[in-house]
C-alpha positions in Angstrom: -174.3 -3.6 81.0 -174.0 -0.4 83.1 -174.6 3.3 82.1 -175.6 6.6 83.2 -179.6 7.1 83.2 -180.6 10.6 81.6 -183.4 12.2 83.4 -186.1 13.7 81.0 -189.2 15.7 81.8 -192.3 13.3 81.5 -193.5 12.9 78.0 -197.1 12.3 77.1 -197.9 9.0 75.4 -198.9 9.4 71.9 -199.4 6.8 69.3 -196.2 5.4 67.8 -197.2 6.3 64.3 -197.5 9.8 65.0 -194.2 9.5 66.9 -192.4 8.0 63.9 -193.8 10.8 61.7 -192.4 13.3 64.1 -188.9 11.6 64.4 -188.6 11.2 60.6 -189.4 15.0 60.5 -186.5 16.2 62.4 -183.8 18.1 60.8 -180.4 16.7 60.4 -178.8 19.8 61.9 -178.7 17.9 65.4 -175.6 16.0 64.6 -174.0 16.4 68.1 -173.3 13.1 69.8 -175.4 12.0 72.7 -173.6 12.7 75.9 -175.6 10.2 77.9 -176.4 6.4 77.8 -179.6 4.8 78.8 -180.4 1.1 79.2 -183.7 0.0 77.6 -186.1 -2.5 78.7 -184.8 -5.1 76.0 -181.2 -4.3 77.2 -182.2 -4.9 80.6 -184.2 -8.3 79.9 -181.1 -9.5 78.1 -179.2 -9.6 81.5 -182.0 -12.2 83.0 -181.0 -15.5 84.2 -183.0 -17.1 81.3 -180.6 -15.3 78.6 -177.1 -16.8 77.5 -174.5 -15.1 75.2 -172.4 -16.7 72.7 -169.6 -14.6 71.5 -167.5 -14.5 68.4 -164.7 -16.1 70.3 -166.8 -18.9 71.8 -168.0 -19.7 68.1 -164.4 -19.9 66.8 -163.4 -22.2 69.6 -166.2 -24.7 68.9 -167.1 -24.2 65.1 -170.0 -26.2 64.4 -169.9 -28.6 61.2 -172.8 -27.4 59.5 -175.3 -25.6 61.8 -175.2 -23.2 64.7 -177.9 -25.5 66.5 -174.8 -27.7 67.2 -173.4 -24.7 69.4 -176.6 -23.3 70.7 -177.5 -26.7 72.1 -174.7 -26.3 74.8 -176.5 -23.5 76.4 -178.7 -24.2 79.6 -182.1 -25.0 78.7 -181.5 -25.9 75.2 -181.5 -29.3 73.3 -182.1 -30.5 69.8 -185.3 -32.4 69.2 -188.3 -32.8 67.0 -191.9 -31.3 67.6 -193.0 -34.3 69.2 -191.7 -37.4 71.2 -192.6 -39.8 68.3 -189.0 -40.0 66.8 -190.5 -38.9 63.6 -187.8 -37.1 61.2 -185.6 -37.9 64.3 -182.2 -36.9 62.5 -183.7 -33.4 61.6 -183.5 -32.4 65.1 -184.0 -28.6 65.6 -183.3 -26.1 68.3 -185.7 -26.6 71.4 -185.8 -24.4 74.3 -187.1 -25.6 77.9 -189.0 -28.5 76.2 -191.6 -26.5 74.1 -190.5 -27.8 71.0 -188.8 -26.1 67.8 -192.1 -24.7 66.6 -192.2 -22.6 69.7 -188.5 -21.4 69.2 -188.3 -18.1 67.2 -185.0 -17.7 65.2 -183.9 -13.9 64.3 -181.3 -12.7 62.1 -180.2 -9.2 63.3 -183.5 -8.8 65.0 -185.5 -9.9 62.1 -187.7 -13.1 62.5 -186.8 -16.0 59.9 -189.8 -18.5 59.2 -188.7 -20.2 56.2 -189.8 -23.7 58.0 -193.4 -22.4 57.4 -192.7 -23.3 53.7 -192.8 -26.9 54.6 -196.0 -28.7 55.3 -196.8 -30.2 58.7 -197.4 -34.0 59.0 -200.1 -35.7 61.0 -197.8 -36.0 64.3 -196.7 -32.4 64.1 -193.4 -33.0 62.4 -191.9 -31.0 59.3 -189.5 -32.2 57.0 -187.2 -29.2 57.8 -183.9 -28.5 59.3 -185.4 -25.5 60.9 -184.1 -21.9 60.3 -180.7 -22.0 62.2 -178.5 -22.4 59.2 -179.3 -19.3 57.0 -175.9 -17.5 58.0 -172.5 -19.0 57.5 -170.8 -19.7 61.1 -167.8 -17.4 60.2 -170.1 -14.4 59.4 -171.7 -14.4 63.0 -170.6 -11.8 65.5 -172.7 -13.2 68.3 -175.6 -15.4 69.3 -178.1 -14.4 72.1 -180.4 -17.2 73.5 -183.5 -15.9 75.5 -185.6 -18.2 77.4 -188.9 -18.0 79.3 -190.4 -14.6 80.2 -187.7 -12.5 78.6 -188.7 -14.0 75.3 -192.4 -13.1 75.5 -191.9 -9.5 73.9 -191.2 -11.0 70.6 -194.9 -12.3 70.1 -195.9 -15.4 68.4 -193.4 -18.3 68.0 -191.4 -17.2 71.1 -193.1 -19.2 74.0 -190.2 -21.4 74.3 -187.6 -18.8 73.4 -185.7 -16.9 70.8 -182.3 -17.2 69.3 -181.0 -13.9 67.8 -178.1 -14.3 65.3 -176.2 -11.0 64.8 -174.1 -10.9 61.9 -170.9 -8.8 61.7 -171.4 -5.0 60.6 -170.0 -3.1 57.8 -166.8 -1.5 58.7 -165.2 1.8 58.0 -161.8 0.1 57.5 -161.1 -2.0 54.6 -160.6 -5.7 55.7 -161.4 -9.2 54.3 -161.0 -12.9 55.1 -161.1 -16.3 53.4 -162.0 -19.2 55.6 -161.9 -22.9 55.2 -163.3 -25.5 57.6 -163.3 -29.5 57.1 -164.7 -32.3 59.4 -163.6 -35.8 58.8 -165.5 -38.4 60.7 -163.4 -41.5 61.6 -166.4 -43.9 60.6 -166.7 -43.8 56.7 -170.4 -44.3 56.9 -170.9 -41.1 58.5 -171.0 -37.7 56.4 -168.0 -35.4 56.6 -168.1 -31.6 55.9 -166.3 -29.1 53.8 -166.8 -25.3 53.9 -165.2 -22.4 52.3 -166.2 -18.6 52.4 -165.1 -15.1 52.2 -166.1 -11.6 53.5 -165.2 -8.2 52.5 -165.9 -4.9 54.4 -165.0 -1.4 54.1 -165.9 2.2 53.5 -167.2 3.4 49.7 -167.2 7.0 51.0 -165.2 7.4 54.3 -167.3 7.8 57.2 -170.5 8.0 55.2 -171.1 4.9 53.1 -169.8 1.4 54.0 -170.3 -2.1 52.6 -170.2 -5.7 53.8 -170.2 -8.6 51.5 -169.9 -12.3 52.4 -170.3 -15.5 50.6 -170.2 -19.5 51.6 -170.2 -22.8 50.0 -170.9 -25.8 52.4 -171.4 -29.6 51.7 -171.9 -32.2 54.3 -172.3 -35.7 52.9 -175.1 -38.0 53.8 -174.7 -41.1 56.2 -174.4 -44.2 54.4 -177.7 -46.0 53.6 -176.8 -49.0 56.1 -175.5 -46.8 58.9 -178.0 -48.1 61.4 -177.7 -51.9 61.9 -180.8 -54.2 61.3 -183.1 -51.1 60.5 -184.8 -49.4 58.0 -184.2 -46.0 59.7 -182.0 -43.7 57.8 -179.0 -41.9 59.0 -178.5 -38.1 58.9 -179.2 -36.5 55.5 -176.5 -34.5 53.6 -176.8 -30.9 52.8 -175.5 -28.4 50.1 -175.5 -24.7 51.4 -174.7 -21.6 49.3 -175.0 -18.1 50.8 -174.3 -14.8 49.7 -175.4 -11.5 51.3 -174.4 -7.8 51.1 -175.1 -4.6 53.1 -174.9 -1.1 52.6 -174.7 1.4 55.7 -175.3 5.1 55.2 -174.3 7.0 58.2 -176.3 10.1 57.6 -175.1 12.0 60.7 -173.6 10.8 63.8 -177.0 10.2 65.2 -178.6 8.5 62.3 -178.0 5.6 59.8 -179.7 3.6 57.2 -178.8 0.1 56.2 -180.0 -1.7 53.2 -179.4 -5.6 53.5 -179.9 -8.2 50.8 -179.3 -11.9 50.7 -179.6 -15.1 48.8 -179.3 -18.8 50.3 -180.0 -22.3 48.9 -180.1 -25.4 50.8 -180.3 -28.7 49.0 -180.5 -31.9 50.9 -178.6 -35.1 49.8 -181.1 -37.8 50.3 -180.2 -41.2 52.2 -183.7 -42.9 52.5 -185.0 -40.8 55.4 -188.9 -40.6 55.6 -191.5 -39.4 58.0 -192.2 -43.0 59.4 -189.1 -44.8 58.1 -191.0 -47.7 56.9 -189.7 -48.3 53.4 -189.9 -51.9 52.6 -188.6 -54.0 50.0 -191.4 -55.4 47.4 -192.9 -52.2 46.4 -192.6 -49.3 44.1 -191.9 -46.7 47.0 -189.0 -48.9 48.1 -187.5 -49.0 44.6 -188.2 -45.4 44.1 -186.3 -44.5 47.5 -183.3 -46.8 46.5 -182.9 -44.9 43.3 -182.7 -41.6 45.0 -180.6 -42.5 47.9 -178.1 -44.5 45.7 -177.7 -41.4 43.3 -176.6 -39.0 45.8 -179.7 -37.0 44.7 -181.5 -33.9 46.0 -185.1 -34.4 46.7 -185.8 -30.9 48.4 -184.2 -27.6 47.7 -184.9 -24.4 49.6 -184.3 -21.0 48.0 -184.4 -18.0 50.4 -184.0 -14.4 49.4 -184.3 -11.7 52.1 -184.3 -7.9 51.8 -184.6 -5.3 54.5 -184.2 -1.6 55.3 -183.2 -0.5 58.7 -183.2 3.1 60.0 -181.8 4.0 63.3 -181.9 7.5 64.9 -181.0 9.0 68.3 -183.2 12.2 69.0 -183.4 14.6 71.9 -186.3 12.6 73.2 -184.7 9.1 72.8 -184.1 6.6 70.2 -185.9 4.9 67.3 -185.5 2.0 65.0 -187.8 1.3 62.0 -187.3 -1.8 59.8 -189.1 -2.8 56.6 -188.3 -6.3 55.5 -189.4 -8.8 52.9 -188.2 -12.4 52.5 -189.4 -15.1 50.3 -188.9 -19.0 50.7 -189.2 -21.4 47.6 -189.5 -24.9 48.8 -188.9 -27.0 45.6 -189.3 -30.7 46.5 -190.2 -34.1 45.3 -193.8 -34.6 46.2 -194.5 -36.8 49.2 -197.3 -39.4 50.0 -200.0 -37.4 52.4 -201.8 -40.6 53.5 -201.2 -43.4 56.2 -197.8 -45.2 56.3 -196.4 -43.6 53.3 -197.0 -40.2 54.4 -193.7 -38.3 53.7 -192.4 -40.9 51.4 -191.3 -39.7 48.0 -193.2 -41.8 45.4 -192.9 -42.2 41.5 -195.2 -41.8 38.7 -196.6 -45.3 38.6 -197.6 -45.3 42.2 -201.0 -44.1 43.2 -202.7 -44.4 46.7 -206.0 -46.0 47.7 -208.1 -42.9 46.5 -206.5 -42.6 43.1 -204.1 -39.8 43.9 -201.6 -39.8 41.4 -198.0 -38.5 42.1 -196.0 -37.6 39.1 -192.7 -37.8 40.6 -191.7 -34.1 39.6 -190.5 -31.4 41.8 -193.5 -29.2 43.2 -193.1 -25.7 44.6 -194.3 -24.2 47.7 -194.1 -20.5 47.9 -193.8 -18.7 51.0 -193.6 -14.8 51.5 -193.5 -12.6 54.7 -193.6 -8.8 54.5 -193.0 -7.1 57.9 -193.0 -3.5 59.2 -191.9 -2.6 62.6 -190.9 0.5 64.5 -189.7 0.8 68.1 -188.9 3.9 70.2 -187.1 4.2 73.6 -188.1 7.2 75.5 -186.1 7.9 78.9 -188.0 10.2 81.3 -188.3 10.8 84.8 -191.6 10.4 86.9 -190.6 10.1 90.5 -187.7 7.9 89.6 -185.8 7.1 86.3 -187.5 5.2 83.5 -187.2 4.0 79.8 -190.4 3.4 78.2 -190.4 1.5 75.0 -193.3 1.7 72.5 -193.5 -0.7 69.3 -195.7 -1.4 66.7 -195.3 -4.4 64.3 -197.2 -5.7 61.0 -196.7 -9.1 59.2 -198.3 -10.3 56.1 -197.6 -14.2 55.7 -198.6 -15.6 52.3 -198.5 -19.3 51.3 -199.2 -21.1 48.1 -198.6 -24.8 48.1 -200.9 -26.6 45.7 -199.0 -30.0 46.2 -199.9 -30.4 49.7 -203.8 -30.0 48.8 -204.0 -32.7 46.6 -205.5 -35.4 48.8 -208.9 -36.4 47.3 -212.1 -37.1 49.2 -214.2 -39.5 47.2 -216.3 -42.7 47.6 -216.9 -45.3 45.0 -219.6 -43.3 43.3 -217.1 -40.2 43.0 -219.2 -38.2 45.7 -218.0 -36.4 48.7 -217.8 -38.4 51.7 -219.1 -36.2 54.6 -222.3 -34.1 54.8 -220.5 -31.3 56.5 -218.1 -31.1 53.4 -220.7 -30.9 50.9 -218.9 -28.2 49.1 -215.4 -29.4 49.6 -213.7 -29.4 46.2 -212.0 -32.9 46.1 -209.8 -32.1 43.3 -207.9 -28.8 42.3 -208.3 -27.1 45.6 -206.2 -23.9 46.1 -203.0 -24.0 48.0 -203.1 -20.4 48.8 -203.5 -19.1 52.4 -202.5 -15.9 54.0 -202.4 -14.4 57.4 -202.2 -10.9 58.5 -200.7 -10.0 62.0 -200.7 -6.9 63.9 -199.2 -6.1 67.3 -198.6 -3.0 69.5 -196.7 -3.3 72.9 -195.2 -1.1 75.8 -192.6 -2.1 78.1 -191.3 0.3 80.9 -187.7 -0.2 82.6 -188.3 1.4 85.9 -185.2 1.9 88.3 -187.2 1.9 91.6 -184.1 2.2 93.5 -180.3 1.8 92.8 -180.6 -1.9 93.4 -184.1 -2.6 92.2 -185.5 -2.6 88.5 -189.0 -3.9 87.5 -190.0 -3.9 83.8 -193.8 -4.2 83.3 -195.0 -4.6 80.0 -198.0 -5.5 77.8 -198.3 -6.7 74.0 -201.5 -6.8 72.2 -201.6 -9.1 68.9 -204.3 -9.6 66.4 -204.1 -12.5 63.8 -206.6 -12.8 61.1 -207.0 -16.5 61.8 -206.9 -16.7 65.4 -208.1 -13.3 66.7 -206.8 -11.1 69.7 -204.4 -12.1 72.3 -203.1 -10.0 75.2 -199.5 -10.8 76.5 -198.7 -9.0 79.9 -195.5 -9.6 81.6 -193.4 -8.4 84.6 -189.7 -8.9 85.1 -187.4 -7.7 88.0 -184.0 -7.6 89.3 -182.9 -6.8 92.8 -179.2 -6.6 94.0 -178.8 -7.4 97.6 -175.1 -6.5 97.4 -172.3 -6.3 94.9 -172.3 -10.2 94.8 -175.7 -11.4 94.9 -178.6 -10.5 92.6 -182.2 -11.9 92.4 -183.9 -12.0 89.1 -187.3 -13.2 88.0 -190.2 -12.9 85.8 -193.8 -14.0 84.8 -195.2 -13.7 81.2 -198.0 -14.9 78.9 -196.6 -15.9 75.7 -198.5 -17.2 72.5 -198.3 -18.8 69.2 -200.9 -18.5 66.4 -201.9 -21.6 64.4 -199.5 -22.1 61.3 -200.6 -21.7 57.8 -201.2 -25.6 57.6 -202.9 -26.2 60.5 -205.5 -23.5 59.8 -206.0 -24.1 56.0 -209.3 -25.2 55.2 -208.0 -27.1 52.2 -205.2 -29.1 54.0 -206.4 -32.7 54.2 -204.4 -35.7 55.3 -205.3 -39.5 55.4 -204.8 -42.8 57.1 -205.8 -46.1 56.1 -206.7 -47.0 59.8 -203.4 -47.5 61.8 -202.9 -43.6 62.5 -206.7 -43.6 63.7 -207.4 -42.7 67.4 -207.5 -45.8 69.7 -211.0 -44.9 70.7 -212.3 -45.6 67.1 -213.2 -49.3 66.0 -210.9 -51.4 64.0 -211.2 -51.4 60.3 -211.8 -47.8 59.8 -210.4 -44.8 57.7 -209.7 -41.4 59.1 -209.1 -38.1 57.5 -207.6 -35.0 59.1 -208.6 -31.4 57.9 -207.4 -28.0 58.6 -209.3 -25.9 61.2 -209.8 -22.3 60.5 -211.3 -21.8 64.0 -208.3 -23.0 66.1 -207.2 -20.9 69.1 -203.8 -19.6 69.5 -201.4 -21.8 71.9 -200.5 -20.0 75.1 -198.3 -20.4 78.0 -197.7 -18.6 81.3 -194.1 -18.7 81.8 -192.4 -18.1 85.2 -188.9 -18.2 86.3 -187.1 -17.0 89.6 -183.3 -17.3 90.5 -180.2 -16.0 92.1 -177.0 -15.3 90.9 -173.6 -14.7 92.4 -170.5 -12.9 90.7 -167.2 -12.1 92.7 -163.5 -12.0 91.5 -164.3 -13.8 88.4 -166.5 -16.4 90.1 -170.0 -16.6 88.5 -172.8 -18.9 89.9 -176.6 -19.0 89.2 -179.5 -21.2 89.7 -182.8 -20.5 88.0 -186.3 -22.3 88.4 -188.6 -22.1 85.3 -192.1 -23.3 85.0 -194.3 -23.1 81.8 -198.1 -23.7 81.9 -199.0 -24.6 78.3 -202.4 -24.2 77.4 -204.3 -24.9 74.0 -201.6 -26.9 72.4 -202.6 -27.7 68.7 -202.4 -31.3 67.6 -204.2 -33.7 65.4 -207.5 -34.0 67.1 -209.5 -37.2 68.1 -213.0 -35.8 68.2 -215.1 -37.1 65.3 -216.8 -34.1 63.6 -218.5 -36.5 60.7 -218.5 -39.9 59.6 -219.5 -41.9 56.5 -220.4 -45.4 56.1 -219.4 -46.9 52.8 -219.8 -49.9 51.1 -216.3 -51.2 51.9 -215.5 -49.3 55.3 -216.6 -46.6 57.5 -214.7 -43.1 57.3 -214.2 -40.5 60.1 -213.5 -36.8 59.8 -211.1 -35.3 62.3 -209.7 -31.8 62.5 -206.6 -30.0 63.9 -207.8 -29.1 67.5 -206.7 -27.5 70.8 -206.1 -29.8 73.7 -205.9 -29.1 77.5 -202.8 -28.2 79.5 -199.5 -29.3 79.5 -196.7 -28.5 82.1 -192.8 -28.0 81.7 -190.7 -27.3 84.8 -187.1 -27.5 85.6 -183.9 -26.1 87.0 -181.1 -24.3 85.0 -177.6 -23.2 86.5 -174.2 -21.7 85.7 -171.0 -22.0 87.4 -167.7 -20.3 86.2 -164.6 -20.9 88.2 -161.4 -19.0 87.4 -158.8 -21.6 88.5 -155.8 -19.5 87.3 -155.4 -16.2 85.5 -155.2 -18.1 82.1 -157.2 -21.2 83.2 -161.1 -21.1 83.3 -163.5 -23.8 84.0 -167.2 -23.1 82.7 -170.2 -25.2 83.5 -174.0 -25.1 82.9 -176.6 -27.6 83.7 -180.4 -28.2 83.0 -182.7 -30.5 85.0 -186.1 -31.3 83.5 -188.2 -31.9 86.4 -191.5 -32.2 84.4 -192.4 -32.2 80.6 -195.8 -33.9 80.1 -198.6 -33.3 77.5 -202.5 -33.5 78.4 -202.1 -37.3 78.3 -198.7 -37.7 80.3 -196.3 -38.1 77.2 -193.3 -36.1 77.1 -193.7 -33.2 74.7 -190.4 -33.8 73.1 -187.4 -36.2 73.6 -185.3 -34.2 75.7 -182.9 -35.4 78.3 -183.9 -35.5 82.0 -180.7 -33.6 82.7 -177.9 -32.3 80.8 -174.4 -30.7 81.9 -171.9 -28.9 79.7 -168.4 -28.2 80.8 -165.6 -26.3 79.2 -162.1 -26.1 80.6 -160.3 -23.2 78.7 -156.5 -22.7 78.8 -154.8 -19.6 77.3 -151.4 -21.2 77.2 -149.5 -18.1 75.3 -150.7 -15.0 73.6 -151.0 -17.1 70.5 -152.2 -20.6 71.8 -155.2 -21.7 73.4 -156.6 -25.2 74.4 -160.1 -26.2 75.3 -161.4 -29.6 76.8 -165.2 -29.8 76.3 -167.8 -32.6 77.8 -171.4 -32.8 77.5 -173.4 -35.5 79.6 -177.0 -36.2 78.4 -179.4 -37.9 80.8 -182.0 -40.4 80.1 -184.4 -39.6 77.3 -187.9 -40.9 78.0 -190.1 -42.7 75.3 -193.8 -42.2 75.0 -195.9 -44.2 77.3 -199.5 -43.5 76.4 -200.8 -44.8 73.0 -202.7 -42.4 70.7 -203.1 -44.4 67.6 -203.3 -47.8 66.3 -199.7 -48.3 65.4 -198.7 -47.4 69.1 -201.6 -49.4 70.7 -201.4 -52.5 68.5 -205.2 -53.6 68.7 -205.1 -54.9 65.2 -206.8 -58.0 66.3 -203.9 -59.2 68.5 -204.8 -58.0 71.8 -204.1 -54.6 73.7 -200.3 -54.9 74.2 -198.9 -51.5 73.1 -195.8 -51.7 70.7 -193.7 -49.3 68.4 -193.6 -46.8 71.3 -190.0 -46.8 70.9 -187.3 -47.1 73.8 -185.8 -44.9 76.1 -182.3 -43.3 75.3 -179.9 -44.2 78.0 -177.5 -41.5 79.4 -174.3 -41.0 77.7 -171.4 -38.4 77.5 -169.3 -36.8 74.8 -165.9 -35.4 75.1 -164.2 -33.2 72.7 -160.7 -31.3 72.6 -159.4 -28.4 70.4 -156.5 -26.0 70.1 -156.0 -22.8 68.2 -152.9 -20.7 66.9 -152.6 -17.3 65.9 -149.7 -17.4 63.6 -150.0 -13.7 62.5 -152.3 -10.9 63.1 -153.8 -12.1 59.7 -153.4 -15.9 59.9 -155.0 -18.4 62.4 -155.9 -22.1 62.5 -157.7 -24.4 64.7 -157.7 -28.2 65.2 -159.7 -30.5 67.3 -161.4 -33.9 67.9 -165.2 -34.1 68.5 -166.6 -37.2 70.4 -163.2 -37.9 71.6 -164.1 -41.3 73.1 -166.2 -42.4 70.0 -169.5 -42.8 71.8 -172.3 -43.6 69.3 -175.8 -44.0 69.1 -177.8 -45.6 66.4 -181.4 -45.1 65.2 -182.5 -48.5 65.4 -185.8 -50.3 65.8 -186.1 -50.8 69.5 -182.8 -52.7 69.8 -181.3 -50.9 72.9 -178.2 -53.3 72.6 -177.0 -51.6 69.5 -176.8 -48.3 71.5 -180.0 -46.5 70.7 -183.7 -46.1 70.1 -186.1 -45.0 67.3 -184.9 -41.5 67.6 -181.6 -40.0 66.2 -178.0 -40.8 65.4 -175.2 -39.5 67.7 -172.1 -39.5 65.4 -168.9 -41.0 66.5 -165.2 -39.6 66.6 -164.4 -36.9 64.0 -161.5 -34.7 63.4 -161.8 -31.0 62.3 -159.7 -28.3 61.2 -160.1 -24.7 60.2 -158.0 -21.9 58.7 -158.5 -18.2 58.3 -156.4 -15.7 56.3 -157.2 -12.1 56.7 -156.0 -9.1 54.4 
């Protein structure tokens, strides 16, 4: 982005709250248009090498079946995976940027954080039974997607250590228009779930040039995979999902320099269960198995997420600069069948007859987890001159998070005499504990976009966060860009990013249990272990660095970028014993969520765009993960060693375009260092490790699609995904069947979409 840089007299730095008050007090008589343009620090950062942009046209040419994660994964540095390398919840993969895990990927909708996955409890190994937060906006209503990686994402605070995905929806329009759209995806294999989606949008003025509206709605159903899709395995395939979305916006143009927007949306996501569970260990001969069969054979929903969101956004341009203020509130009700909280049955839906070893009854009914987030933010951009042209950004942000999940607090803590086990938990309420927990988070930040010369820009920044659970955190950063000439530019940066403990990890009432197989391997055989929330956790941090070179000339584009993340204080289920109890039948140990030592992520990303002909373009990107190791030497998540994405786009005529796509995934390595009994296998049969999974061998996926614009109002697209029918099965270590204990890669599928505008 290029523009003129307005020069202003230096402004003294006052607090942002005073600045906001001053801005709102300005009279509306200043209605003249700004005659200059300045580039903010955020806009400059979005030109970094660690940033990718997906346009509306890109989305239309590769429409995902159900979730934009299918499209975002084609960007450099991005994969779909879980929050660990265990393969648990393997088919509920989420967006993972630079190997930092989905929990370190922040999803935004129109710049506002979406954190609905926090309504789902976290399991012992760090996984949640959730699809993440990338599917709250229908694909057809997205104007663009921006993916920020590394130092460029640090300005967004907690949860953005890996990166940020900002989904920008289509705006309200001052001209009447509407659209009806339909999409279908039909797999060739009848055991794989197909998709149908229908939607509409309307937009136009209510009062010309003053008040405009936008309204959209969508209904989507993706069938679940068949129960027996994975040969000779108890692992389930991909769950189905039913989506319902409706959203409205009113935009009031107060004058040419100010606007006020009111947004309201409601979404419902219900899964279609097919037997998936945390450990995928449902077996015949017990009530858990029978209950699971009843559910997956009935096409039932076992979880329903209801999300409502409201926001008010004011944007203003003033003589001194620009100001954006947002007040938002969103609520997610997670209504699901209760899951087991202990050992092997953790994450399995049970029935009224079944109880665990500690007499923890589960009544088989739906229980609600209620998660709320109130947020206030205000950000000012102030262009001025102090020796050189600069644009100073000042921001303030406040969040109040509230969780109420009594069902996840029901694990009991009794010995045979109905007394509390551990002396350190003498006041611990074993039954009827409160599921309520709140966090308050406050942040202030400053960035300065400094034009040192016409060729050199630097962006120093500092952010201060205070979290009521984990305390204070400082996040400094420095990014730069230097143009050697019109063709070559070097860009780089370093930033300290962080993530506060989530509402389960820091909850003093959250308790999980294992009968022994989930205990740390340094404990003796025949013991029991409990895992307790820890309100004294430190925030996770990472020092993210990147540096690279880009080339652009006559339509040719190329770049290469090295990144390195020094990950510190990662939060995991701890293995340090904080208390023990010797009972009449067995010894029990008490553990807590804990911070562990350093981990390292490093790799190389690159892009290459070749304009073969005026109407034929070849676009490529690649990612090479040089290192992704935790404190023990295990991979942080299941990610390919290298990934290559390529698209050959041919604009045959003004109305017809054709695209050929290919993605190659390198080998995905398994865990190699055992951390618990299940992996280590020392149940009296030696020390040979087992159940560590298998590597996923490298493979490639081809696709082809074509679109035609029949009239200005009517267009259609057809295509084939996975053209050569390459499949992966989620099998129990049976590599001969094409997979490992990880995820299913679906085979050939045919898709079609049509849009009718009016």
